[in-house]
N, C-alpha and C positions, 0 to 999 in steps of 0.2 A: 763393519764385520755385519756377518750377513751365515751365522751358519743352521741353521734347519734340524729341529729334534723333534721326532716323534715318540712320546714316551708313551709305551702302552696301549696304543690307539687301539679303539676298534670299530668297525663297521657293519650295523646289522639293518637289515631291510625285512618287519617286524621277527619273522620266527628262525630268518635266513642271513644266517651271520656269515658276510664277505671277508671281511679280514680280523682277524683273531690275533690281540694282544703283540702288536708290531712296536717294535723296540731298536730307533733309526735314529746313528747324530750322523750328522752329515757337516764337514768341514768346511770354513768359510775357504771360497774360490776352491772348494773340490768339482769334480768332474762325479756325480754320481749316476748309475746305470739300473736302476731298475728292469729286471728284465725271469718272466717267465713266461707258460703257455697262455693262450686264452682263456679266460676267467681265473686266473690266479690273485686278482685282489689290487696290480699295477697300478692299472689307472685309477683304481678308485681312490689309493693312497696321493696319488697326483693331485686328485680333483681334491680330496677333503686338504690339501697344501696349498692349495687354488684358492679355495672357501669357494668351493662348485660342489660339494659334496658336506652335510656336515656330520661331525665325529659323533659317532653314537657315545663312546667311552676312550679317556686317556685328553692328553693333551698335545697340542702343535706349538711348539716355539719358531718363531722365525727370527732371529737374532737374539734381542733380550727380553721380546715379551711374547705371551701367550696371546694364538690368536686366534681360537677359538671359535670367541665370538666377533671376531673385526671381519667387514663384510670384504669381498676381494680387492675393491679398488681403493682400498685403504692397505693393504696387505706388501704391496712395493712389491707383487712379481709381476712378471710379462709371461703367458703362455702361446705355445707354439703347437697348432693343433696339426691332426692328420690328413684336414680336409685346410687348404688353402686359407678360409673364410676370406676370403678379397671383397670387397668391394666391386661390381664389376662395371659400374657406371664412371670407377672415380680410376684418374690417372693412376701410374704406380706412386708420381710423387702425394697426392691428394692422400689414396694410403696408407702411406710413411706418416702423413702428421697428421693423422684423424684424432689419434687416441691424442694427441698436444695443444688439438684446437679442443677437444673436451674440456681440457684441463686448464683450458685459457693460459699456453704459454705465450708470451710475447713472441712476435712475427721472427723477428731479427733469430732470437735463440732457437726457431723453429728451422728454419732455414741451414742455421750449423749445424744442428742438429739432421737432421735430414740429410745435408752433403757430407755428414762425417760418416752416416752410415751406406747412403750411397757409393762413395767411394770405397769403402772397406768391401763393399759384400758387390762391387762389378757392374752396379747398376746404373751408376750415372750420363750412360747414354739413349737408358731404356726409361728416364723418370716422367716422359709427356704419353706413355705408351699404356691402353689399358690391358687389364689382366686378359687379355681374349687373345690380345696379340704376343701373349709374353708365351715361352714355353715351360714345362713342369718345371725343371728344375729353377729357371727364373722367377717363376710364382712361388715357391718355396724363400729362394731367398728376400725375396719381397716379404713375405709373411716376418722371415728373421730379423730384417730391416726394421717391422714395423715394432718389433720387440726390443731392438737395439734401441730406438730413439729414446723410447722409454730410461734406458737408463735404470733398469729396477734393481734392486737386492739381490735378484734369484731368479734365473731364468728358470721353467716348467717346459719340457719339449714330450708330447703324449703321441709319439710313435710317426715321426716327422717327414719319415724318409717311405712309409706305405705303399704312397702313390705312383714311386717312381720305377723307371726300368733300375736293372742291374749295376750296368754302367753307370746310371748316372745317381743312385745309391750309392756308387763306391765313390765319386770322389763329392757327393755333398757330406758324407762321412767325415772327408778328408778337410772339409770344409768349416762344417760346424766343429773341429776339433781343433784346428788351430783358429778358428774366430772367441771359443771360449777360452784357449791359450791368452790371449792378445788383450780380452778384456778381463780377464780375471775374475767373471765376475761365476757366484755360487748355482751350480746347474743341475739338473735334476730329472734325467731324462729316462723315460719308457718305453720299451720295445720289447717283441716276443722274439726278436732276432738274433741270438747268440752271438753270431758273427759283429753286429753291432756292439754288442755288450763287450766283446775281446774285445776291440781295437778301439774302443772310442772312452772309455771310464778310465778313471781311477781306479774306483774299486766300483765292485758290482754287487747289489744283493738279488742273489737268486730266490725268488718266490715261487710258490706251489700251494694251491687249496687255502689262501688266504694267511700262510705261514710265511716266516723269514724262514728257510734254509741254510743259507750261506751268504755269508758277509765277509769279501775280503778283496788284495788284486786281483785283476785274471788268471794271473799266472797260479796263484797262490790258491783259486777256486779252480783252477784246471790240474795240477798237480795232485792237490790232496783234497778231492772233492768230498765235503763232509758225510755224505747220505748217496743210499743209490738215486735217489731222482736227480741231484747234480751232480752223479757221475752220465747218466745216461744223455742229460739235457743239454750241457756244455760239451763243446764237441761236437767234431763234422770231418768223419760219420762220428756216431757217438763211437764212447766206450764198449769194449765185449763185455757181455756182463752173464759170465756163466754158471749156473750152481754148481756145488760141488761139498764134501765131505771132507775134514781130517782123518787122517789115516798116520798109523808109526808112533803113538803121542803127538800129533799136531807136525811131526815135519816131511809130511807129503801131505798138497792136495788131490784129492785125485776129482775128476773130472768124469763125464760119458767119452769114453774114447780117449782118455790121456791122463795123463798123471806127472805133475810138477813137484818138485821138490819146495819147501816152502823155506825163501831164502831167512840168512839172518837177521836182516832188518826187520824183517814179520811176524821174525818168533817169539819174541819179548809181548806180541801183542797178541799173542793165543796162547800164553806160558800157560802150562795147565790143561792143552785143549784136548776135548777126549774125543777118543776116534768116535766116529758117525756122525761128529756134531757137522750142523749145514751152516755154508758160507756162501759166500757169493764172490767166486771170484773174477776181479776186475783187471785188464790189459786192454790199452787203446791201439787201435790199429796201427799208428806207427811204431808200436816196439813189438810186431811183427813182423820177420823179414824170411826171403827166403833163405835156407840153408840145408846144409847135407848133411847138418850132424847127428843125423838118422831119430830114431825113434827116442832112445833112450839118453843123447846127447854129451855134449859137454860143458859138463857141470862146471869145471873150472873157470870156463869161460865164460861162465852169468850168464848163460844161453841155454836153454834144450830144445831139441826139437820135436814139433810132433808131424804124424800123417794125415794128409785129407785130399780130400777130390776139391778139382775148381768145379764151382755150383753157377758163377756169374763173375763176370769180368765187365768193368765203368770204365774203361780207359777216359784221362781226364786232359792227354798232354803231355804235363808236367807229371802228372802221377798215374796210376793207375790201383784201383783198385777191385780187388779181389775176394769173395766171397766164397770161404773153402767150408767143406764140412764137415766136421772130425769128430765122428762118434756122432749120438744125436746132436748136435752143436752143429751151429751155424756161423766161423767166426769171421770176420772183418780186417784186411790187411792194406795197407798203402804200400806198394811196390813198386821198385823203377820200369816205369814206361816201355822202354827199349827191351824189357826182357821180359813181358807177359804172357804168363803161359794162355792156354786155352782152357774154353769150358769142357769137364771133362776129363782132364788131366789130372793125373797125381801129384802132391805137391807136398814137400815139407815144409814146414815154417819154423822159424826159430825164433822162439818166444825170451825175448831181456828179463832176467827173472829179480832186476832188481828194480823194474818199470812196475810190478803187481800193484793190485792194489787187493783187498780183502776187505768185506763186510759180511753185516749178522745177518743172514738169512733171515731172524724174525722180528727182525727192531729196526734194517737197511742201514741202519747207522756205519759208520767205517771203523776198522779196529788198527788200532796203533794211530 
């Protein structure tokens, strides 16, 4: 069993606090992804789990033991870095078995483990090659194999795909996910790429400025972002976030250039909302569609039309991203590529009322 638990972990460098009171429980065999922008503390958290950074406060447990003062070599972890960190003068086989040699693993056992890892990762024909004779994806697989042969209790990945091109990143995402499922090893994966987080993690922990913003399954975080930061960070393109105020005793949300009725599901969240209360209205691009409902819209259909002007169009083949100016706001919509409007065209967008999000303008927290 290899649960990983961070109890109120803190990391400071002198007067600068990098991580503040991080509480995180990672289950046995879980694929946990730490995601956030550069400088949010995710890699520092991973390095503290690995023992490469000292913990300023709190405790870290791997399995049933506190490892704050346990050296990295005794934590039963294996780490894959952003750089492949392969020995250039060694063959693939020698790179794979180097850690086992250091631990004085018998040769027969080394050969067995290396053979298994090479077979899993498709490296068997490459065992005699040097790293300079490998592609980027092959080198990353060697780095993975070096971790696999250790048979650790926990895998730690620190942005391992950042150096690969877009096509290879997609391929390696799938390979790492299948590998983790096959080996059933507890895995902590750090990335700044929210697409990696959404496609790979059993759960994702969204971090910003050294704090955990939200923890949940990818769909939980996507469908119900806890605050404005999560709403703006998770999703491509990100959620449209529009400053607005409540009107008609909380029955209407008024923004610059348009107003929407508050759907029943959100009315309880703003019960007793006073007129003029500042909120932030959120709607994802896929919940805006081209429609002919007019400015007032067909409220019985669960959608309301708003009128705007096309500012910019991004054709992507399977869809088109349309940036529309509505009043003083710029709204982004995902539309049918075969009916793409042109820049400068007037356009009516139908807003799916059931998919609206509301956030408190002062705290940034989700309402409802």
